[in-house]
N, C-alpha and C positions, 0 to 999 in steps of 0.2 A: 701820769697821763690819763686823761679822761677819754674813754672810748665812746663812740657815738652809735646810737641805735635809734634812728629817726623813724617815727610813726607816719610814714608817707604812703599815700595810696599807690597801688601798683596795678597795672593792667597788661595783659599779654594778648596780642592780636595774632591768632593762628593763621598761617598761610598754607593753603593746600595746593599742591602741585599735582595736576591731573595729567597723566601721560596716556596718550592714545596711540594705537598702531593701526596702520592701514594695509590691507592686502592688495597686491596688484593682480593682473590678469594672467598669471603664469599657468602653463599647462603641465608643470612638473608634477610627477606622481609622488615626489618625496613629501611625506606628511609634515605638517608644521609641528615642531617639537612643543610639548606642553611646558609652559614656563614653571620654573621652580618657585613655590610660594615663598614670599618674604616674611620672615618671622616678625611679629610686632615687638618692637623693643620694649623692654621692661623699664618703666619710669625710674629715674634716679631718685632715691629717697632724699627728702630735704631735711637737713640737720638744723635744729634750732638751739639757741642758748636757752638757759633756764635759770630761774631764781632758786636759791639765794645767789646774790652777786659775788663775784670773785675779785672785782676791781671797780674803781670809780667809772661811772658810765653816764653819758648824757642821753636823754630820751626826749623826742617830740611827743605830742599828745593829740588825742581827740578830746575836745573840751566843751564845757558849758560855762556861761558867765552872766553876771548881772551886777547892778550897782544900785546904791541909794544914797541920798544926801539928807543929813539931819541927825538928830539925837533920838534914838529909840526910847530913851528914858524921859524925854521931854513931856511936861504936863501942860504945855501950851500950844506947841506947834507940831503938826504931823510931819512925818518924814516924806520925802519925795522919791518915788520909785523910778529907776532907770529902766532901760530896755533889757530884755533877756534873750539870749541866743545860743546857738551851738556852732561848733567848727569841726569839720572833718580833719583827719590826721594832718599835722603840719608842725611847724616849729615856732609859731607865734607865742604859744604857751609851752614852755619846756622846762625840764628839771635836770640837774646834775646830782646824782645820788652816789653815796659812798657805801662800801660793803658793810661797814658798821659805823654809823655816825657817833656812837658813844665812845669809840676808841680812836678812829682814824682822824678825827678833827680836834683832838684834845691839845695838841701842841700849838703854841703861838705861831701863827703863820701857816698852820696846817691847812689842808684842803677843806673848804666849807661845803655844805650842802647848798645848792643854788636853785632858786625858783625865779623864773622870769616870764613875764607876760609883756609882749611887744617891747617897749623901752623901759619898763619898770622891773627892777630886780631887787631881790633880797638874798643875802648870804648868811647862813646860819652855822654856828659852831657849837659843839658840845661844851667846850671850854674855850672861850674867846681870848683875846689878848689880855695881858695883865691889867687888872683893875676893872674888868667887866664881868658880867654875870654869866652863869651857865644858861645858854639859850635852849638847851634840850630839856624841856620841862616834863616830858613823858618819854622815858628811854625804852628802846626795844626790849621786849621780854615776852616769853610765851604766854603770859597772863594778860597781855594787852593786844587789842586789834589794830591800834594805830600808835605810832610814835609821833611826838608833837614838838615843834619848835615855836618859841615866842621871842620877839624882840621889839624894839621901838625905833627902827631906822630902816630907810629904804633908799635906793638909788632911783630917783624919779625919772631921769632921762639919760639913759646910758649913751645916747648918740652925742651928747654935748657935755656931759658932766659925769665924773666918776666919784664925786663926793656923796655922802649919805645925807638924807634929810630926816630930821626927827619926825616921827609920826605917833599917833595915839597907840596903835598896836599893829602887829603883823604876825599872824598865826599860820603855820604850815603843818598840815596833818598828812602823814604818809601811812598807807596800808603796811602793816608790819609782816611782810612776807618775803623780804629781801635780805635778811641778816642771818647768816649761818648760826644755828644753835639757838636762835631767839625767835623763830617764826611763830606767829600766833597759833595757839592751840585750837582756835575755832576752825574746824575742818573746811567749812564753806568758804573761808577767806584765805586759806593756805594755798593760794594759787601759785603756779610755777611759771606762767607765761604772761600774766597780766597783773599790773599794780595800779595804784592811783595816788594822786596828791590833791588835797583841797587847800586853797590859799584864801584867807579872809584877812583883809587889812583896812585900816581906817586912818584918814589924814588927821582928823581932830574930832572933838566931841560933836560939833555941828557940821563938820565937813563931809566929804564924800567917803563912802565905804565901798569896797569892791570884793566880789566873791567869784572865784574861779575854781572849777574842778576839772582835772585832766586824767584820763586813763592812758597808760603807757605800758610798754613791754616789747614782746617779740612777735610782730604781726605775721599772720599767715601770708605766704607769698602766693601770687596768682596761680602759678603752676601746681600748687599743692591744694587748691580749693576743690572741694567735692562738686560734682555736677549731677549726681543722681542720689536718690534716697531722701530721707528726712532726718532731722535731729531736734532734740529739745534740750534746753539749758535751764538749770536752776540757778538763780542769781539773787543778789542783794542790792538794796538801794543805799546810796550815800549822797549827801548833799545838804543844802540849806534852803529854807524858805524865809522870805521877808514879807511881813504883812504890815500894811499901812493902817494905823489906828486913827481914831478921831483926834487924838493927840499922840505924838510919838509913834511907836511902832514896835513890832516884835520880830526877832530873828531867832530861828530855831533850826536845829539839825533835823534832817530827814532820815527815815528808815523804811523798812518794808521788804517784802519778798516779791520775786518776779519769776514768771515762766516765759521763756522765749522759744518759739517754734520756727524752724527753718525748713523750707522745701528747696533742696539744692537744685532740682531740675527746673523749677520755675523762677527761683530767686526770691520767693515770697518770704518775708519775715514778719511774724506776728508777736506782739508783746501783751502780757497781762501784768500790770504793775499794781500791787496792793500797797499804796504809799501811806506812811504814817508820819506824824509830827512828834518829835521828842520835846516835850515841854520842859521848862526850867524845873529842875527837881527830879526829872526822869520819867514822869508820867507820859504814856504813849497815847496819842489821839489819832484815830484813823482819819485820813483825808478822803479816801475813796479808792476806787479801782479805775485805773487808766488803761484803756485798751487801744492799741494802735497797730498799724501795719506799715511796712516799708518794702523796698525792693533792692536786690543786689543786681546791678547791671552785668551784662555778659562780660566776662573777663575781669571783673572787678573783685576787690576783697572787702569793700566797704559798702554801706547802705545808708539811706536816709528814709525817714518816714514821719508820720504825724499821729497824734492821739485823736481818736474818733469823737464824734459829738456826744457820746454818752459819758465821756470822761469828765471829772469834776472841773478841770481847768483846761482850756485849749493849749496845745504845745506841739513841739517838734522834737525829733531826735536824730542823732547820727551815730552809726555803729561800725564796728570792725571786729574781725576774728583774729585770734592769737594762737600761735603754736601749730603743731602738725594737724592738718585737715580741719582747722578751726576748732581745736580742742577747748578753747576758752573764748569768752566774748566780753567786749566792753562797749557800752552805749552811753553817750552823753545826751542829756535832755534839758529842755528849758520850757517852762510853762508861764503864761501870763494871763491874769484874769481874776474874777471875783470868786471867792469860796466862802461858804458859811460853816463856821466851826463854833460850837458851844452857843449857838443862837445869835452869833454876831457875824456879819458879812464883811470880809476884808478884801481890798484890792491886794493881790498877792503875786509875787515872783518866786518861783521854785526852780532851782537848777541843781544838777548833780549828775550822778553816774549810776549805771546798772553794770555790775560785774559778776561773772560766774563761770561755770564750766559745764561741759556737755554731760548729759546723763548717760 
């Protein structure tokens, strides 16, 4: 059975009942008794689940997405970029995750790892049915930050069709913090309340490619949100950037470091993102510093915001808190515009996530 832990927004509307008393015109000499003070009840602590997983679980996400059409390797035709955007917590992009994909999906007919965006779905197995290949190309281990699946089949429209369609590629990357005994040794990524999935897939060499990144986990409930004080978070960037060239294009992973500051009393969230591009071969190219601000509405657990005019590329973000009192944070971002790298200006889409924990 797959348990569900949906990343849905929550709000609590407090209702205050004010009681008043009125004195009459009595001439009685009996003094009015002093009321006994009512003790303020101690809030009931909120209990959260935590990673590693102990069973198969389905999660909704807050996510970022973009697409492009064409062959990045073309020497004659540039790729065509699609829109980029973000979505607050929901189930349009969701994942079903196993406690250990290297062992729990090895038997024929065993439970797969499922990634689904709207009506498009892929099911990955460590060892699939007889005659097929192992789709777990990077297995969970303390030496890796992500475990990775690859295959060449998708269900394109789950509302009308349950058969798979051959595609050029489908790659799903999972933060390696959910498997007991195999959690990444990278301390900053060994989170216990937040994880992520990146899904990159392409229909054909010249057809459409789609990129989606989703953060998921155990969101902070509204009654457990702080309302006073401040906090800072140290976080990392994951994602992909697509650049349109004079011919073809470039698709690269993103990296970088982030500082997030939160003022719980005002709801102000500020971000400083030092984003980098990971070139083919591993070289790291700075894109620049993205500074932005957002706001947590009263009674909410999520926030939205945008990057300011000094940022290299305009963009927006959506974020949420995870665990007790917002112990961890996840933010999806999407940027669209021109950026100059290595002396060349590219029309660019960059989407991904910021994930981290409170200092």
